[in-house]
MARZA-810681 format. One record per residue: x, y, z of N, C-alpha, C, O in turn; residue number from 1. Coordinates in nm, 2 decimals, decimal comma, padded with zeros to 4 digits. Layout:
((X; Y; Z); (X; Y; Z); (X; Y; Z); (X; Y; Z); NUM)
...
This chain:
((-09,04; 04,69; -03,82); (-08,83; 04,74; -03,90); (-08,77; 04,77; -03,79); (-08,65; 04,80; -03,82); 1)
((-08,79; 04,78; -03,64); (-08,67; 04,75; -03,53); (-08,67; 04,62; -03,53); (-08,56; 04,55; -03,51); 2)
((-08,75; 04,57; -03,55); (-08,63; 04,43; -03,59); (-08,68; 04,34; -03,59); (-08,73; 04,25; -03,51); 3)
((-08,67; 04,35; -03,73); (-08,55; 04,33; -03,89); (-08,39; 04,41; -03,86); (-08,29; 04,35; -03,90); 4)
((-08,38; 04,49; -03,80); (-08,28; 04,58; -03,77); (-08,23; 04,47; -03,65); (-08,11; 04,46; -03,64); 5)
((-08,28; 04,43; -03,60); (-08,23; 04,33; -03,44); (-08,14; 04,28; -03,57); (-08,03; 04,30; -03,62); 6)
((-08,28; 04,18; -03,62); (-08,19; 04,02; -03,69); (-08,11; 04,09; -03,73); (-07,99; 04,08; -03,71); 7)
((-08,17; 04,19; -03,83); (-07,97; 04,14; -03,92); (-07,88; 04,16; -03,86); (-07,80; 04,06; -03,86); 8)
((-07,83; 04,28; -03,75); (-07,75; 04,23; -03,66); (-07,68; 04,08; -03,63); (-07,57; 04,04; -03,65); 9)
((-07,79; 04,02; -03,58); (-07,79; 03,89; -03,52); (-07,76; 03,79; -03,65); (-07,67; 03,70; -03,65); 10)
((-07,81; 03,81; -03,70); (-07,73; 03,75; -03,86); (-07,58; 03,81; -03,87); (-07,48; 03,75; -03,82); 11)
((-07,55; 03,93; -03,92); (-07,42; 04,00; -03,91); (-07,29; 03,94; -03,84); (-07,18; 03,96; -03,89); 12)
((-07,32; 03,84; -03,68); (-07,27; 03,84; -03,64); (-07,17; 03,73; -03,60); (-07,06; 03,70; -03,58); 13)
((-07,34; 03,66; -03,61); (-07,32; 03,48; -03,66); (-07,21; 03,47; -03,68); (-07,16; 03,40; -03,59); 14)
((-07,11; 03,52; -03,78); (-06,99; 03,44; -03,84); (-06,84; 03,49; -03,73); (-06,72; 03,50; -03,77); 15)
((-06,87; 03,50; -03,61); (-06,85; 03,54; -03,51); (-06,84; 03,42; -03,41); (-06,73; 03,37; -03,39); 16)
((-06,96; 03,37; -03,35); (-06,99; 03,31; -03,35); (-06,96; 03,21; -03,28); (-06,95; 03,12; -03,36); 17)
((-06,92; 03,13; -03,12); (-06,81; 03,05; -03,12); (-06,89; 02,87; -03,19); (-06,81; 02,79; -03,24); 18)
((-07,05; 02,83; -03,18); (-07,09; 02,74; -03,31); (-07,11; 02,81; -03,38); (-07,13; 02,93; -03,35); 19)
((-07,11; 02,75; -03,51); (-07,07; 02,78; -03,70); (-07,24; 02,74; -03,67); (-07,27; 02,65; -03,59); 20)
((-07,34; 02,82; -03,72); (-07,45; 02,80; -03,80); (-07,45; 02,69; -03,88); (-07,37; 02,68; -03,97); 21)
((-07,57; 02,56; -03,87); (-07,57; 02,50; -03,97); (-07,67; 02,50; -04,05); (-07,66; 02,41; -04,13); 22)
((-07,75; 02,56; -04,06); (-07,86; 02,60; -04,13); (-07,92; 02,76; -04,18); (-07,99; 02,85; -04,15); 23)
((-07,84; 02,69; -04,32); (-07,86; 02,85; -04,40); (-08,01; 02,90; -04,45); (-07,99; 03,01; -04,52); 24)
((-08,17; 02,85; -04,43); (-08,28; 02,93; -04,44); (-08,31; 03,07; -04,35); (-08,40; 03,14; -04,39); 25)
((-08,24; 03,11; -04,18); (-08,23; 03,23; -04,17); (-08,10; 03,33; -04,22); (-08,07; 03,44; -04,17); 26)
((-08,02; 03,26; -04,35); (-07,93; 03,40; -04,34); (-07,94; 03,40; -04,50); (-07,86; 03,45; -04,57); 27)
((-08,05; 03,33; -04,55); (-08,13; 03,31; -04,65); (-08,20; 03,41; -04,75); (-08,20; 03,46; -04,86); 28)
((-08,28; 03,40; -04,60); (-08,41; 03,48; -04,63); (-08,34; 03,58; -04,56); (-08,38; 03,69; -04,60); 29)
((-08,27; 03,59; -04,48); (-08,28; 03,74; -04,35); (-08,22; 03,81; -04,45); (-08,23; 03,93; -04,43); 30)
((-08,11; 03,73; -04,62); (-07,98; 03,81; -04,74); (-08,11; 03,91; -04,82); (-08,12; 04,03; -04,86); 31)
((-08,20; 03,81; -04,83); (-08,37; 03,85; -04,94); (-08,40; 04,02; -04,82); (-08,41; 04,14; -04,84); 32)
((-08,41; 03,96; -04,74); (-08,52; 04,06; -04,68); (-08,40; 04,18; -04,69); (-08,42; 04,27; -04,76); 33)
((-08,29; 04,17; -04,62); (-08,20; 04,32; -04,63); (-08,23; 04,42; -04,71); (-08,26; 04,54; -04,69); 34)
((-08,19; 04,32; -04,89); (-08,14; 04,38; -04,97); (-08,30; 04,45; -04,99); (-08,32; 04,57; -04,97); 35)
((-08,40; 04,35; -05,02); (-08,56; 04,41; -04,99); (-08,54; 04,55; -04,94); (-08,55; 04,65; -05,02); 36)
((-08,50; 04,57; -04,77); (-08,52; 04,68; -04,75); (-08,51; 04,81; -04,69); (-08,57; 04,89; -04,63); 37)
((-08,34; 04,78; -04,78); (-08,16; 04,90; -04,84); (-08,20; 04,90; -04,98); (-08,20; 05,01; -05,03); 38)
((-08,23; 04,80; -05,08); (-08,20; 04,82; -05,18); (-08,10; 04,79; -05,25); (-07,99; 04,82; -05,20); 39)
((-08,10; 04,72; -05,39); (-08,06; 04,64; -05,46); (-07,86; 04,65; -05,46); (-07,78; 04,56; -05,49); 40)
((-07,83; 04,80; -05,40); (-07,69; 04,80; -05,37); (-07,67; 04,78; -05,26); (-07,56; 04,79; -05,22); 41)
((-07,74; 04,76; -05,19); (-07,68; 04,67; -05,03); (-07,63; 04,55; -05,05); (-07,56; 04,52; -04,95); 42)
((-07,64; 04,46; -05,13); (-07,54; 04,39; -05,15); (-07,45; 04,37; -05,17); (-07,41; 04,26; -05,19); 43)
((-07,38; 04,51; -05,18); (-07,22; 04,59; -05,15); (-07,23; 04,55; -05,01); (-07,26; 04,43; -04,99); 44)
((-07,22; 04,61; -04,95); (-07,25; 04,63; -04,83); (-07,18; 04,55; -04,74); (-07,25; 04,45; -04,75); 45)
((-07,09; 04,52; -04,65); (-07,03; 04,46; -04,53); (-07,12; 04,42; -04,46); (-07,07; 04,32; -04,40); 46)
((-07,28; 04,45; -04,41); (-07,35; 04,32; -04,38); (-07,39; 04,31; -04,45); (-07,35; 04,42; -04,47); 47)
((-07,48; 04,27; -04,58); (-07,47; 04,21; -04,69); (-07,37; 04,09; -04,68); (-07,41; 03,98; -04,66); 48)
((-07,21; 04,12; -04,70); (-07,12; 03,99; -04,74); (-07,13; 03,94; -04,61); (-07,08; 03,82; -04,61); 49)
((-07,18; 03,97; -04,49); (-07,12; 03,92; -04,34); (-07,25; 03,84; -04,32); (-07,26; 03,81; -04,21); 50)
((-07,32; 03,80; -04,38); (-07,41; 03,75; -04,42); (-07,42; 03,63; -04,56); (-07,49; 03,53; -04,56); 51)
((-07,34; 03,66; -04,66); (-07,36; 03,59; -04,72); (-07,24; 03,54; -04,70); (-07,20; 03,44; -04,77); 52)
((-07,16; 03,60; -04,62); (-07,02; 03,51; -04,65); (-07,00; 03,39; -04,54); (-06,90; 03,32; -04,53); 53)
((-07,16; 03,38; -04,43); (-07,26; 03,24; -04,32); (-07,27; 03,13; -04,45); (-07,23; 03,02; -04,46); 54)
((-07,33; 03,20; -04,54); (-07,35; 03,12; -04,65); (-07,26; 03,00; -04,71); (-07,24; 02,87; -04,73); 55)
((-07,21; 03,16; -04,75); (-07,08; 03,03; -04,88); (-06,97; 02,97; -04,83); (-06,89; 02,90; -04,89); 56)
((-06,97; 03,02; -04,66); (-06,88; 02,89; -04,54); (-07,00; 02,76; -04,56); (-06,97; 02,65; -04,58); 57)
((-07,14; 02,81; -04,56); (-07,17; 02,64; -04,55); (-07,19; 02,58; -04,62); (-07,21; 02,46; -04,61); 58)
((-07,19; 02,68; -04,73); (-07,15; 02,57; -04,90); (-07,02; 02,50; -04,95); (-07,02; 02,42; -05,04); 59)
((-06,92; 02,55; -04,86); (-06,77; 02,54; -04,91); (-06,66; 02,52; -04,76); (-06,55; 02,47; -04,77); 60)
((-06,71; 02,55; -04,63); (-06,64; 02,48; -04,55); (-06,62; 02,60; -04,49); (-06,65; 02,68; -04,58); 61)
((-06,60; 02,66; -04,41); (-06,61; 02,77; -04,29); (-06,47; 02,89; -04,40); (-06,49; 03,01; -04,44); 62)
((-06,32; 02,78; -04,40); (-06,18; 02,87; -04,46); (-06,22; 02,84; -04,57); (-06,27; 02,94; -04,62); 63)
((-06,23; 02,75; -04,64); (-06,23; 02,75; -04,78); (-06,18; 02,83; -04,86); (-06,20; 02,95; -04,82); 64)
((-06,12; 02,82; -04,95); (-06,12; 02,88; -05,06); (-06,20; 02,88; -05,18); (-06,24; 02,78; -05,25); 65)
((-06,21; 03,02; -05,21); (-06,32; 03,00; -05,35); (-06,27; 03,04; -05,46); (-06,21; 03,15; -05,45); 66)
((-06,26; 02,98; -05,60); (-06,23; 03,05; -05,72); (-06,32; 03,07; -05,81); (-06,36; 03,01; -05,91); 67)
((-06,36; 03,20; -05,76); (-06,47; 03,26; -05,82); (-06,49; 03,21; -05,97); (-06,58; 03,14; -06,00); 68)
((-06,40; 03,24; -06,04); (-06,38; 03,20; -06,17); (-06,37; 03,08; -06,23); (-06,38; 03,07; -06,35); 69)
((-06,32; 02,96; -06,14); (-06,34; 02,79; -06,17); (-06,44; 02,75; -06,15); (-06,49; 02,66; -06,22); 70)
((-06,54; 02,84; -06,00); (-06,62; 02,72; -05,99); (-06,74; 02,80; -06,10); (-06,84; 02,74; -06,10); 71)
((-06,75; 02,91; -06,17); (-06,84; 02,91; -06,26); (-06,80; 02,86; -06,33); (-06,88; 02,77; -06,34); 72)
((-06,68; 02,82; -06,43); (-06,69; 02,76; -06,57); (-06,72; 02,54; -06,46); (-06,78; 02,46; -06,53); 73)
((-06,67; 02,50; -06,34); (-06,72; 02,40; -06,30); (-06,90; 02,38; -06,34); (-06,97; 02,30; -06,39); 74)
((-06,93; 02,53; -06,25); (-07,06; 02,49; -06,25); (-07,12; 02,54; -06,38); (-07,22; 02,48; -06,41); 75)
((-07,09; 02,63; -06,47); (-07,11; 02,59; -06,59); (-07,09; 02,52; -06,76); (-07,10; 02,55; -06,88); 76)
((-07,05; 02,40; -06,67); (-07,00; 02,24; -06,75); (-07,10; 02,13; -06,72); (-07,12; 02,03; -06,79); 77)
((-07,18; 02,18; -06,58); (-07,34; 02,08; -06,60); (-07,38; 02,13; -06,76); (-07,37; 02,21; -06,85); 78)
((-07,42; 02,06; -06,74); (-07,59; 02,03; -06,84); (-07,67; 02,14; -06,79); (-07,70; 02,15; -06,67); 79)
((-07,71; 02,23; -06,90); (-07,78; 02,40; -06,87); (-07,94; 02,32; -06,90); (-07,97; 02,28; -07,01); 80)
((-08,03; 02,30; -06,77); (-08,12; 02,29; -06,81); (-08,27; 02,43; -06,71); (-08,33; 02,44; -06,60); 81)
((-08,27; 02,53; -06,85); (-08,36; 02,65; -06,81); (-08,42; 02,60; -06,68); (-08,39; 02,49; -06,62); 82)
((-08,47; 02,66; -06,64); (-08,56; 02,67; -06,51); (-08,68; 02,63; -06,57); (-08,74; 02,54; -06,52); 83)
((-08,76; 02,72; -06,71); (-08,86; 02,68; -06,76); (-08,94; 02,60; -06,81); (-09,06; 02,60; -06,84); 84)
((-08,80; 02,50; -06,83); (-08,86; 02,38; -06,90); (-08,79; 02,20; -06,79); (-08,79; 02,08; -06,82); 85)
((-08,76; 02,29; -06,67); (-08,83; 02,23; -06,57); (-09,00; 02,18; -06,51); (-09,10; 02,26; -06,51); 86)
((-09,01; 02,06; -06,46); (-09,14; 02,00; -06,41); (-09,09; 01,96; -06,28); (-09,16; 01,91; -06,20); 87)
């Protein structure tokens, strides 16, 4: 548990590092572990949002602006293939 807290702390401070992290895996796994350990409501915490910020910045650019409504429409306009139909 103490090791996870240290890991979570490092992940939440990564957005302020002089060199921006490029590997999303530790952040995605860290966010999932953080929510598992602290409950689903913890996704709304500032610590979760800091980790999520890094993931979003990796996907859209460090200081990109994301219009969630527009992005939802854009992503939803692609052909919908349910996961269970894919092979």
